[in-house]
BASE-12010 format. One record per atom (N, C-alpha, C, O): residue number from 1; residue in one letter; atom name; x, z, y. Coordinates in Angstrom, 2 decimals, decimal comma. Example, Ala and Ser with C-alpha at 12.3 -4.5 7.8 and 13.67 -1.06 7.14 Angstrom:
BEGIN
(pt 1; "A"; "N"; (13,19; 7,80; -5,69)),
(pt 1; "A"; "CA"; (12,30; 7,80; -4,50)),
(pt 1; "A"; "C"; (13,20; 7,80; -3,30)),
(pt 1; "A"; "O"; (14,24; 8,46; -3,32)),
(pt 2; "S"; "N"; (12,85; 7,08; -2,25)),
(pt 2; "S"; "CA"; (13,67; 7,14; -1,06)),
(pt 2; "S"; "C"; (12,90; 7,87; 0,03)),
(pt 2; "S"; "O"; (13,41; 8,04; 1,14)),
# end
This chain:
BEGIN
(pt 1; "M"; "N"; (-50,48; 149,81; 170,30)),
(pt 1; "M"; "CA"; (-50,36; 148,47; 170,82)),
(pt 1; "M"; "C"; (-50,80; 148,30; 172,30)),
(pt 1; "M"; "O"; (-51,79; 148,83; 172,80)),
(pt 2; "N"; "N"; (-49,97; 147,53; 172,89)),
(pt 2; "N"; "CA"; (-50,29; 147,26; 174,33)),
(pt 2; "N"; "C"; (-51,04; 145,92; 174,54)),
(pt 2; "N"; "O"; (-51,31; 145,22; 173,57)),
(pt 3; "A"; "N"; (-51,38; 145,56; 175,76)),
(pt 3; "A"; "CA"; (-52,30; 144,43; 175,98)),
(pt 3; "A"; "C"; (-51,71; 143,17; 175,64)),
(pt 3; "A"; "O"; (-52,43; 142,26; 175,25)),
(pt 4; "W"; "N"; (-50,38; 143,02; 175,75)),
(pt 4; "W"; "CA"; (-49,61; 141,71; 175,41)),
(pt 4; "W"; "C"; (-49,74; 141,49; 173,96)),
(pt 4; "W"; "O"; (-49,97; 140,36; 173,54)),
(pt 5; "L"; "N"; (-49,60; 142,50; 173,13)),
(pt 5; "L"; "CA"; (-49,80; 142,31; 171,65)),
(pt 5; "L"; "C"; (-51,22; 142,04; 171,31)),
(pt 5; "L"; "O"; (-51,44; 141,24; 170,40)),
(pt 6; "W"; "N"; (-52,24; 142,61; 171,93)),
(pt 6; "W"; "CA"; (-53,68; 142,26; 171,74)),
(pt 6; "W"; "C"; (-53,88; 140,80; 172,14)),
(pt 6; "W"; "O"; (-54,50; 140,02; 171,41)),
(pt 7; "A"; "N"; (-53,38; 140,47; 173,20)),
(pt 7; "A"; "CA"; (-53,58; 138,99; 173,65)),
(pt 7; "A"; "C"; (-52,82; 138,01; 172,63)),
(pt 7; "A"; "O"; (-53,28; 136,91; 172,37)),
(pt 8; "A"; "N"; (-51,76; 138,42; 172,13)),
(pt 8; "A"; "CA"; (-51,04; 137,57; 171,02)),
(pt 8; "A"; "C"; (-51,91; 137,39; 169,85)),
(pt 8; "A"; "O"; (-52,01; 136,30; 169,29)),
(pt 9; "T"; "N"; (-52,55; 138,47; 169,46)),
(pt 9; "T"; "CA"; (-53,42; 138,59; 168,30)),
(pt 9; "T"; "C"; (-54,54; 137,77; 168,51)),
(pt 9; "T"; "O"; (-54,86; 137,02; 167,58)),
(pt 10; "V"; "N"; (-55,25; 137,76; 169,61)),
(pt 10; "V"; "CA"; (-56,44; 137,02; 169,91)),
(pt 10; "V"; "C"; (-56,09; 135,53; 169,95)),
(pt 10; "V"; "O"; (-56,84; 134,72; 169,39)),
(pt 11; "V"; "N"; (-54,96; 135,12; 170,59)),
(pt 11; "V"; "CA"; (-54,63; 133,76; 170,77)),
(pt 11; "V"; "C"; (-54,14; 133,26; 169,35)),
(pt 11; "V"; "O"; (-54,35; 132,09; 169,02)),
(pt 12; "L"; "N"; (-53,54; 134,07; 168,59)),
(pt 12; "L"; "CA"; (-53,29; 133,70; 167,12)),
(pt 12; "L"; "C"; (-54,49; 133,33; 166,38)),
(pt 12; "L"; "O"; (-54,58; 132,26; 165,77)),
(pt 13; "V"; "N"; (-55,45; 134,24; 166,41)),
(pt 13; "V"; "CA"; (-56,70; 134,13; 165,60)),
(pt 13; "V"; "C"; (-57,46; 132,93; 166,11)),
(pt 13; "V"; "O"; (-57,80; 132,03; 165,34)),
(pt 14; "L"; "N"; (-57,73; 132,91; 167,41)),
(pt 14; "L"; "CA"; (-58,52; 131,86; 168,01)),
(pt 14; "L"; "C"; (-57,84; 130,53; 168,20)),
(pt 14; "L"; "O"; (-58,55; 129,54; 168,36)),
(pt 15; "G"; "N"; (-56,70; 130,43; 168,21)),
(pt 15; "G"; "CA"; (-55,96; 129,27; 168,48)),
(pt 15; "G"; "C"; (-55,41; 128,65; 167,25)),
(pt 15; "G"; "O"; (-55,60; 127,44; 167,08)),
(pt 16; "L"; "N"; (-54,69; 129,40; 166,29)),
(pt 16; "L"; "CA"; (-54,08; 128,77; 165,15)),
(pt 16; "L"; "C"; (-55,03; 128,52; 164,01)),
(pt 16; "L"; "O"; (-54,89; 127,50; 163,33)),
(pt 17; "F"; "N"; (-55,92; 129,35; 163,77)),
(pt 17; "F"; "CA"; (-56,71; 129,17; 162,54)),
(pt 17; "F"; "C"; (-57,63; 127,93; 162,65)),
(pt 17; "F"; "O"; (-57,92; 127,32; 161,62)),
(pt 18; "P"; "N"; (-58,09; 127,55; 163,85)),
(pt 18; "P"; "CA"; (-58,83; 126,28; 163,97)),
(pt 18; "P"; "C"; (-57,94; 125,07; 163,70)),
(pt 18; "P"; "O"; (-58,34; 124,07; 163,11)),
(pt 19; "C"; "N"; (-56,70; 125,26; 164,18)),
(pt 19; "C"; "CA"; (-55,73; 124,07; 164,01)),
(pt 19; "C"; "C"; (-55,39; 124,10; 162,67)),
(pt 19; "C"; "O"; (-55,16; 122,99; 162,19)),
(pt 20; "L"; "N"; (-55,28; 125,15; 161,88)),
(pt 20; "L"; "CA"; (-55,02; 125,05; 160,42)),
(pt 20; "L"; "C"; (-56,17; 124,42; 159,66)),
(pt 20; "L"; "O"; (-55,89; 123,76; 158,66)),
(pt 21; "A"; "N"; (-57,38; 124,55; 160,03)),
(pt 21; "A"; "CA"; (-58,47; 124,11; 159,40)),
(pt 21; "A"; "C"; (-58,51; 122,49; 159,61)),
(pt 21; "A"; "O"; (-58,81; 121,73; 158,69)),
(pt 22; "V"; "N"; (-58,19; 122,09; 160,86)),
(pt 22; "V"; "CA"; (-58,27; 120,63; 161,19)),
(pt 22; "V"; "C"; (-57,14; 120,03; 160,38)),
(pt 22; "V"; "O"; (-57,39; 119,01; 159,73)),
(pt 23; "C"; "N"; (-55,87; 120,59; 160,35)),
(pt 23; "C"; "CA"; (-54,75; 120,00; 159,67)),
(pt 23; "C"; "C"; (-55,08; 119,90; 158,22)),
(pt 23; "C"; "O"; (-54,57; 119,00; 157,55)),
(pt 24; "T"; "N"; (-55,98; 120,81; 157,65)),
(pt 24; "T"; "CA"; (-56,14; 120,80; 156,28)),
(pt 24; "T"; "C"; (-57,26; 119,68; 155,88)),
(pt 24; "T"; "O"; (-57,09; 119,00; 154,87)),
(pt 25; "F"; "N"; (-58,30; 119,54; 156,64)),
(pt 25; "F"; "CA"; (-59,40; 118,68; 156,36)),
(pt 25; "F"; "C"; (-59,64; 117,37; 157,05)),
(pt 25; "F"; "O"; (-60,51; 116,59; 156,66)),
(pt 26; "A"; "N"; (-58,84; 117,12; 158,12)),
(pt 26; "A"; "CA"; (-59,08; 116,03; 158,96)),
(pt 26; "A"; "C"; (-58,27; 114,73; 158,59)),
(pt 26; "A"; "O"; (-57,36; 114,83; 157,77)),
(pt 27; "P"; "N"; (-58,54; 113,66; 159,12)),
(pt 27; "P"; "CA"; (-57,68; 112,45; 158,73)),
(pt 27; "P"; "C"; (-56,15; 112,82; 159,37)),
(pt 27; "P"; "O"; (-55,97; 113,80; 160,10)),
(pt 28; "R"; "N"; (-55,19; 111,95; 159,01)),
(pt 28; "R"; "CA"; (-53,86; 112,17; 159,27)),
(pt 28; "R"; "C"; (-53,53; 112,23; 160,91)),
(pt 28; "R"; "O"; (-52,79; 113,09; 161,39)),
(pt 29; "M"; "N"; (-54,10; 111,31; 161,59)),
(pt 29; "M"; "CA"; (-53,83; 111,32; 163,08)),
(pt 29; "M"; "C"; (-54,45; 112,49; 163,72)),
(pt 29; "M"; "O"; (-53,87; 113,09; 164,62)),
(pt 30; "D"; "N"; (-55,66; 112,84; 163,29)),
(pt 30; "D"; "CA"; (-56,31; 114,10; 163,83)),
(pt 30; "D"; "C"; (-55,57; 115,31; 163,49)),
(pt 30; "D"; "O"; (-55,49; 116,26; 164,27)),
(pt 31; "A"; "N"; (-55,05; 115,28; 162,37)),
(pt 31; "A"; "CA"; (-54,13; 116,44; 161,93)),
(pt 31; "A"; "C"; (-52,83; 116,53; 162,69)),
(pt 31; "A"; "O"; (-52,24; 117,57; 162,98)),
(pt 32; "L"; "N"; (-52,47; 115,28; 162,97)),
(pt 32; "L"; "CA"; (-51,19; 115,33; 163,84)),
(pt 32; "L"; "C"; (-51,42; 116,02; 165,23)),
(pt 32; "L"; "O"; (-50,61; 116,80; 165,73)),
(pt 33; "V"; "N"; (-52,63; 115,63; 165,82)),
(pt 33; "V"; "CA"; (-52,90; 116,21; 167,21)),
(pt 33; "V"; "C"; (-53,05; 117,73; 166,97)),
(pt 33; "V"; "O"; (-52,51; 118,47; 167,79)),
(pt 34; "A"; "N"; (-53,77; 118,29; 165,88)),
(pt 34; "A"; "CA"; (-53,86; 119,70; 165,66)),
(pt 34; "A"; "C"; (-52,49; 120,34; 165,38)),
(pt 34; "A"; "O"; (-52,32; 121,53; 165,68)),
(pt 35; "L"; "N"; (-51,54; 119,65; 164,85)),
(pt 35; "L"; "CA"; (-50,24; 120,12; 164,62)),
(pt 35; "L"; "C"; (-49,44; 120,31; 166,02)),
(pt 35; "L"; "O"; (-48,64; 121,23; 166,22)),
(pt 36; "Q"; "N"; (-49,75; 119,39; 166,91)),
(pt 36; "Q"; "CA"; (-49,09; 119,58; 168,20)),
(pt 36; "Q"; "C"; (-49,74; 120,71; 168,97)),
(pt 36; "Q"; "O"; (-49,08; 121,45; 169,69)),
(pt 37; "T"; "N"; (-51,06; 120,83; 168,79)),
(pt 37; "T"; "CA"; (-51,73; 121,88; 169,51)),
(pt 37; "T"; "C"; (-51,26; 123,27; 168,97)),
(pt 37; "T"; "O"; (-51,10; 124,24; 169,72)),
(pt 38; "A"; "N"; (-51,06; 123,31; 167,64)),
(pt 38; "A"; "CA"; (-50,59; 124,50; 167,00)),
(pt 38; "A"; "C"; (-49,17; 124,83; 167,52)),
(pt 38; "A"; "O"; (-48,90; 126,00; 167,79)),
(pt 39; "S"; "N"; (-48,33; 123,91; 167,66)),
(pt 39; "S"; "CA"; (-47,02; 124,15; 168,23)),
(pt 39; "S"; "C"; (-47,14; 124,75; 169,66)),
(pt 39; "S"; "O"; (-46,48; 125,76; 169,92)),
(pt 40; "G"; "N"; (-47,86; 124,25; 170,50)),
(pt 40; "G"; "CA"; (-48,16; 124,75; 171,80)),
(pt 40; "G"; "C"; (-48,65; 126,23; 171,78)),
(pt 40; "G"; "O"; (-48,21; 127,13; 172,51)),
(pt 41; "T"; "N"; (-49,66; 126,35; 170,80)),
(pt 41; "T"; "CA"; (-50,15; 127,77; 170,67)),
(pt 41; "T"; "C"; (-49,28; 128,77; 170,17)),
(pt 41; "T"; "O"; (-49,44; 129,95; 170,49)),
(pt 42; "T"; "N"; (-48,28; 128,36; 169,34)),
(pt 42; "T"; "CA"; (-47,33; 129,17; 168,75)),
(pt 42; "T"; "C"; (-46,30; 129,59; 169,85)),
(pt 42; "T"; "O"; (-45,78; 130,70; 169,90)),
(pt 43; "T"; "N"; (-46,09; 128,67; 170,62)),
(pt 43; "T"; "CA"; (-45,17; 128,95; 171,84)),
(pt 43; "T"; "C"; (-45,67; 130,07; 172,67)),
(pt 43; "T"; "O"; (-44,96; 131,04; 172,98)),
(pt 44; "I"; "N"; (-47,02; 129,90; 173,06)),
(pt 44; "I"; "CA"; (-47,68; 130,90; 173,81)),
(pt 44; "I"; "C"; (-47,71; 132,20; 173,06)),
(pt 44; "I"; "O"; (-47,53; 133,24; 173,71)),
(pt 45; "V"; "N"; (-47,90; 132,26; 171,77)),
(pt 45; "V"; "CA"; (-47,97; 133,56; 171,04)),
(pt 45; "V"; "C"; (-46,58; 134,16; 171,16)),
(pt 45; "V"; "O"; (-46,50; 135,36; 171,45)),
(pt 46; "L"; "N"; (-45,46; 133,43; 170,97)),
(pt 46; "L"; "CA"; (-44,11; 133,91; 170,93)),
(pt 46; "L"; "C"; (-43,82; 134,53; 172,29)),
(pt 46; "L"; "O"; (-43,20; 135,59; 172,34)),
(pt 47; "L"; "N"; (-44,27; 133,90; 173,46)),
(pt 47; "L"; "CA"; (-44,05; 134,34; 174,68)),
(pt 47; "L"; "C"; (-44,75; 135,70; 174,99)),
(pt 47; "L"; "O"; (-44,25; 136,60; 175,66)),
(pt 48; "L"; "N"; (-46,01; 135,74; 174,39)),
(pt 48; "L"; "CA"; (-46,67; 137,05; 174,51)),
(pt 48; "L"; "C"; (-46,02; 138,16; 173,72)),
(pt 48; "L"; "O"; (-46,03; 139,31; 174,15)),
(pt 49; "L"; "N"; (-45,46; 137,84; 172,60)),
(pt 49; "L"; "CA"; (-44,69; 138,68; 171,82)),
(pt 49; "L"; "C"; (-43,42; 139,19; 172,59)),
(pt 49; "L"; "O"; (-43,10; 140,38; 172,46)),
(pt 50; "V"; "N"; (-42,73; 138,39; 173,33)),
(pt 50; "V"; "CA"; (-41,62; 138,63; 174,07)),
(pt 50; "V"; "C"; (-42,04; 139,74; 174,98)),
(pt 50; "V"; "O"; (-41,31; 140,73; 175,06)),
(pt 51; "Q"; "N"; (-43,05; 139,68; 175,63)),
(pt 51; "Q"; "CA"; (-43,50; 140,67; 176,64)),
(pt 51; "Q"; "C"; (-43,91; 142,01; 175,93)),
(pt 51; "Q"; "O"; (-43,50; 143,10; 176,36)),
(pt 52; "G"; "N"; (-44,76; 141,89; 174,78)),
(pt 52; "G"; "CA"; (-45,15; 142,98; 174,07)),
(pt 52; "G"; "C"; (-44,24; 143,83; 173,48)),
(pt 52; "G"; "O"; (-44,32; 145,06; 173,51)),
(pt 53; "L"; "N"; (-43,27; 143,12; 172,89)),
(pt 53; "L"; "CA"; (-42,23; 143,88; 172,09)),
(pt 53; "L"; "C"; (-40,79; 143,99; 172,68)),
(pt 53; "L"; "O"; (-39,82; 144,52; 172,14)),
(pt 54; "E"; "N"; (-40,85; 143,40; 173,89)),
(pt 54; "E"; "CA"; (-39,61; 143,39; 174,72)),
(pt 54; "E"; "C"; (-38,35; 143,02; 173,87)),
(pt 54; "E"; "O"; (-37,35; 143,74; 173,80)),
(pt 55; "R"; "N"; (-38,50; 141,88; 173,25)),
(pt 55; "R"; "CA"; (-37,44; 141,32; 172,42)),
(pt 55; "R"; "C"; (-37,03; 139,87; 173,09)),
(pt 55; "R"; "O"; (-37,79; 138,92; 172,92)),
(pt 56; "S"; "N"; (-36,03; 139,73; 173,70)),
(pt 56; "S"; "CA"; (-35,75; 138,44; 174,39)),
(pt 56; "S"; "C"; (-35,43; 137,35; 173,44)),
(pt 56; "S"; "O"; (-35,60; 136,18; 173,79)),
(pt 57; "I"; "N"; (-34,96; 137,65; 172,24)),
(pt 57; "I"; "CA"; (-34,55; 136,58; 171,23)),
(pt 57; "I"; "C"; (-35,78; 135,75; 170,92)),
(pt 57; "I"; "O"; (-35,65; 134,58; 170,56)),
(pt 58; "L"; "N"; (-37,04; 136,35; 171,06)),
(pt 58; "L"; "CA"; (-38,29; 135,48; 170,78)),
(pt 58; "L"; "C"; (-38,50; 134,51; 171,75)),
(pt 58; "L"; "O"; (-39,09; 133,48; 171,44)),
(pt 59; "G"; "N"; (-38,02; 134,74; 173,09)),
(pt 59; "G"; "CA"; (-38,08; 133,89; 174,11)),
(pt 59; "G"; "C"; (-37,32; 132,65; 173,84)),
(pt 59; "G"; "O"; (-37,77; 131,53; 174,10)),
(pt 60; "T"; "N"; (-36,14; 132,86; 173,29)),
(pt 60; "T"; "CA"; (-35,24; 131,72; 172,98)),
(pt 60; "T"; "C"; (-35,88; 130,85; 171,87)),
(pt 60; "T"; "O"; (-35,86; 129,62; 171,90)),
(pt 61; "L"; "N"; (-36,46; 131,60; 170,86)),
(pt 61; "L"; "CA"; (-37,23; 130,87; 169,88)),
(pt 61; "L"; "C"; (-38,37; 129,98; 170,37)),
(pt 61; "L"; "O"; (-38,60; 128,87; 169,89)),
(pt 62; "A"; "N"; (-39,07; 130,57; 171,37)),
(pt 62; "A"; "CA"; (-40,14; 129,80; 171,96)),
(pt 62; "A"; "C"; (-39,71; 128,67; 172,79)),
(pt 62; "A"; "O"; (-40,42; 127,67; 172,86)),
(pt 63; "L"; "N"; (-38,71; 128,74; 173,36)),
(pt 63; "L"; "CA"; (-37,97; 127,65; 174,16)),
(pt 63; "L"; "C"; (-37,55; 126,57; 173,29)),
(pt 63; "L"; "O"; (-37,78; 125,39; 173,60)),
(pt 64; "T"; "N"; (-36,93; 126,91; 172,15)),
(pt 64; "T"; "CA"; (-36,53; 126,01; 171,13)),
(pt 64; "T"; "C"; (-37,66; 125,19; 170,48)),
(pt 64; "T"; "O"; (-37,56; 123,98; 170,28)),
(pt 65; "L"; "N"; (-38,73; 125,93; 170,17)),
(pt 65; "L"; "CA"; (-39,87; 125,34; 169,58)),
(pt 65; "L"; "C"; (-40,61; 124,45; 170,62)),
(pt 65; "L"; "O"; (-41,16; 123,43; 170,21)),
(pt 66; "S"; "N"; (-40,67; 124,73; 171,81)),
(pt 66; "S"; "CA"; (-41,30; 123,90; 172,89)),
(pt 66; "S"; "C"; (-40,49; 122,58; 173,06)),
(pt 66; "S"; "O"; (-41,11; 121,53; 173,21)),
(pt 67; "V"; "N"; (-39,10; 122,60; 173,04)),
(pt 67; "V"; "CA"; (-38,36; 121,56; 173,19)),
(pt 67; "V"; "C"; (-38,29; 120,48; 171,93)),
(pt 67; "V"; "O"; (-38,27; 119,26; 172,07)),
(pt 68; "L"; "N"; (-38,27; 121,16; 170,71)),
(pt 68; "L"; "CA"; (-38,19; 120,38; 169,49)),
(pt 68; "L"; "C"; (-39,64; 119,92; 169,02)),
(pt 68; "L"; "O"; (-39,71; 119,03; 168,18)),
(pt 69; "S"; "N"; (-40,70; 120,46; 169,49)),
(pt 69; "S"; "CA"; (-41,90; 119,98; 168,88)),
(pt 69; "S"; "C"; (-42,35; 118,54; 169,25)),
(pt 69; "S"; "O"; (-42,96; 117,87; 168,42)),
(pt 70; "F"; "N"; (-42,06; 118,10; 170,42)),
(pt 70; "F"; "CA"; (-42,34; 116,70; 170,79)),
(pt 70; "F"; "C"; (-41,58; 115,72; 170,02)),
(pt 70; "F"; "O"; (-42,21; 114,80; 169,49)),
(pt 71; "P"; "N"; (-40,28; 115,79; 169,87)),
(pt 71; "P"; "CA"; (-39,46; 114,87; 169,03)),
(pt 71; "P"; "C"; (-39,96; 114,97; 167,56)),
(pt 71; "P"; "O"; (-40,01; 113,99; 166,82)),
(pt 72; "G"; "N"; (-40,31; 116,15; 167,20)),
(pt 72; "G"; "CA"; (-40,87; 116,25; 165,76)),
(pt 72; "G"; "C"; (-42,08; 115,52; 165,61)),
(pt 72; "G"; "O"; (-42,21; 114,88; 164,57)),
(pt 73; "T"; "N"; (-43,09; 115,52; 166,55)),
(pt 73; "T"; "CA"; (-44,25; 114,86; 166,46)),
(pt 73; "T"; "C"; (-43,98; 113,38; 166,51)),
(pt 73; "T"; "O"; (-44,63; 112,63; 165,79)),
(pt 74; "L"; "N"; (-43,09; 112,95; 167,27)),
(pt 74; "L"; "CA"; (-42,66; 111,45; 167,26)),
(pt 74; "L"; "C"; (-42,19; 110,93; 165,93)),
(pt 74; "L"; "O"; (-42,49; 109,82; 165,48)),
(pt 75; "L"; "N"; (-41,39; 111,83; 165,32)),
(pt 75; "L"; "CA"; (-40,87; 111,56; 163,98)),
(pt 75; "L"; "C"; (-42,13; 111,49; 162,89)),
(pt 75; "L"; "O"; (-42,19; 110,62; 162,03)),
(pt 76; "F"; "N"; (-43,02; 112,41; 163,05)),
(pt 76; "F"; "CA"; (-44,14; 112,40; 162,16)),
(pt 76; "F"; "C"; (-44,91; 111,11; 162,42)),
(pt 76; "F"; "O"; (-45,38; 110,51; 161,46)),
(pt 77; "V"; "N"; (-45,08; 110,63; 163,68)),
(pt 77; "V"; "CA"; (-45,81; 109,44; 163,87)),
(pt 77; "V"; "C"; (-45,16; 108,27; 163,35)),
(pt 77; "V"; "O"; (-45,84; 107,38; 162,85)),
(pt 78; "R"; "N"; (-43,86; 108,20; 163,42)),
(pt 78; "R"; "CA"; (-43,04; 107,07; 162,92)),
(pt 78; "R"; "C"; (-43,15; 107,04; 161,42)),
(pt 78; "R"; "O"; (-43,26; 105,95; 160,86)),
(pt 79; "L"; "N"; (-43,13; 108,19; 160,74)),
(pt 79; "L"; "CA"; (-43,21; 108,29; 159,27)),
(pt 79; "L"; "C"; (-44,64; 108,01; 158,75)),
(pt 79; "L"; "O"; (-44,79; 107,39; 157,70)),
(pt 80; "L"; "N"; (-45,61; 108,44; 159,43)),
(pt 80; "L"; "CA"; (-47,06; 108,29; 159,10)),
(pt 80; "L"; "C"; (-47,47; 106,80; 159,26)),
(pt 80; "L"; "O"; (-48,37; 106,30; 158,59)),
(pt 81; "G"; "N"; (-46,77; 106,14; 160,16)),
(pt 81; "G"; "CA"; (-47,10; 104,74; 160,42)),
(pt 81; "G"; "C"; (-46,68; 103,90; 159,30)),
(pt 81; "G"; "O"; (-47,26; 102,84; 159,12)),
(pt 82; "R"; "N"; (-45,69; 104,29; 158,51)),
(pt 82; "R"; "CA"; (-45,20; 103,55; 157,42)),
(pt 82; "R"; "C"; (-46,01; 103,85; 156,07)),
(pt 82; "R"; "O"; (-45,97; 103,12; 155,07)),
(pt 83; "A"; "N"; (-46,67; 104,94; 156,18)),
(pt 83; "A"; "CA"; (-47,35; 105,32; 154,76)),
(pt 83; "A"; "C"; (-48,44; 104,35; 154,51)),
(pt 83; "A"; "O"; (-49,03; 103,82; 155,45)),
(pt 84; "P"; "N"; (-48,77; 104,07; 153,18)),
(pt 84; "P"; "CA"; (-49,90; 103,14; 152,96)),
(pt 84; "P"; "C"; (-51,23; 103,83; 153,28)),
(pt 84; "P"; "O"; (-52,29; 103,20; 153,16)),
# end
């Protein structure tokens, strides 16, 4: 394993697991913020994997995730606003 893969592992453990805990136990709007944070963290992890594994297709996936995460969050806000 090289330094890029170690960095991806550290960011994954220290960045995504707290977001998962917040998404599980927090109120809806706080969970939505944690979901948006998890999407940014996942993008960073994918970019670290691009460097570590030398697979450029993961860069395309990271770019797609970063572009689609904001409209997805807006959709969640709109749907959560209608829930009782």
